C-alpha positions, 0 to 999 in steps of 0.5 A: 836185320838190314841187308848187307852190301857188296862189301858186307857193309849194312844199307840203311832203310832209306837207301832202296827208297832212294834208288826208287825215287830216282828210277822214277825221276829218270822215267819222268825226265825220258817221258818229258823229253819224248813230249818235247820231241812230239811238239817239236814235230808237230811244229814241222821242225823234225829234219827229214832224216829223223829217226822213228819216234815210238808212239808218234803217228807218221814218224816211222812206226804205224800209230795205233789206238795206244799211240794216238791216246799218247798225244797231248789232247790239245796239239793234234786239234790245233795242228789240224785247225792250223793245216785247215786254214792254211789249206783253205787259202790255197797257198796262193802264189805271186802270180795269183789273180786278185779276183775274189770271185775267182779266189775265194776258197770253199771247202778245205783241200784236205780230204774230206767226202763220203762214201755210201751212207756217210756224211761229207764231214767224215774223215777219210783213210789217210787223212791223218797222214795228209795233216802230218804233210805226209804224201808227196807234191805232184804236178796236176794230172787234171786241169780245169782250163776254163772259162771265166764266169762259166762255173769253174768255181762251183765245179772245183768246190764240188770236186773237192768233196770227193776223197780222192781229189786234192786241188789247190783253192786259188788260181796259180796262173802258171801257164799264162803268168808265171811260166818263167818260173819253172815247173818246180815252182809250180809243183810246189804250189800243189797240195801233197797227195797220197798213192791213188789220188788226183792232184788238180788246179783250175785257172779259167784264163788258160782257155784263151792264152795262146801259149797254154796248150804248148805249154801244158802238153810240154809238162804232160801230154797226158793231162786231163783238161776240163772245160766249163762253158756257158751261153756266151750271151749270159757270160758276157753279161755276168762278166760285165756285172762282176766288173761293174761291182768294182768299177761303177763307172764304167760305160754301159754293157750296151756301149762296150757291146757295139763297135758301131751300134747303128751298124750292129757291129759287135766289138770282139776286141772287148774281152767280155765278148771275146771269150765267148768265142769258144770254137776260136779258142779250141783250135789251138788246144786240138792241136796239142790234145786229143778230143778224148782228152778233154771234158766240156762241162755245161755251166747250165746243167752244173746248176740245174743238175750238178750231180749229173754233170759231176757223174761225168766228170768223175767218169772222165777222171777215173774216179769212183762215183761218190758225189751223188744228188745226196751232196746237194740241195738248191738254195732258192735265195742264191739260185744255185745248188749248195753243198749239204755239209762242208768238210769238217763241218756239219753246216751247209756250204754254198758259194761265197756272197759274190755269186748269184749277183743281179744282172743288170737290165739288158735291152732285148734288141741288144740280147737278139743282136748277140745271139744272132752274133754268136750263133754261128760259133756256137754251131762250130763249137757243137760240132767240134765237141760232139755236144749241143749245148742248147744255146741257140734255143 
């Protein structure tokens, strides 16, 4: 006998079935709306003050295995690839250098890296939060300020293996070209960081820019500064080689080096020569920063013993010594050390094809005259920094 309704009327057998279908329909509708909201958030269109959504990691509630399992399978992967591509580009600003040698991105800025016994490609704690654009943008606590063709790109790529380092891939050129745009513009170029991570950037031209020391000091007197230096003669030839690859019609290295060849007078107005006067460029920096706040990295040792130089850099930055010998192998063809694994990949990572160009042959007499010219400047630089780089041997 069919059950009676509230007024005593008999319900037909089809009515409970209809209610069941209606409940299922409502459940499916709610699920659909929730899924749409998740995709909406993944597209970065959620308003900053939006409330928490159950099961969406990083949107107001902790994400556990069940919540992560609720994500559509393709969405996180697509989002991850998009963010990797964006961070590989380094978000260059309008003032970026057009030099492909200095701009070529390497490892993605998202924190890869490794702890003891793990590979460079393994994800670190907090990676998911960074991929969801959590964390905050900070002004850099450390800057690689020089020098051009000294090994700054290699150092930056090696440091980005560390999970506690977040760095721009491109050179912002803020303190030399775009200072008028203000610190808020500069900070917005930086990658997001979580608590305990260091924000970094590198622009090699800062070291030779007269206004840069005072400007960086005005931003923060606590900024740590890293200078990668290299034998100034070799550096000058490398600088010339880079220019020659873009402008094959430029005069010879010898003709640009001398103001008067017969008298042996070196032309210090040529930037390739002028950059190598390290002692001269260091003086204004020491008027604004104590020597202990600056680290001088050997470009030669960055090639011959990358792990040893990275150990010094990690100690200087107050980082755990995570980057070690196990991260490197030497590429005989390029003549440079390479990373055994790049972030997010199981493949080795070497610097771009523009690195390791063959230098033109320079007359031995020209090299001798250049070494004689640089020797007093080098010795003064050794005294100022307390480190003999061995360029006069």
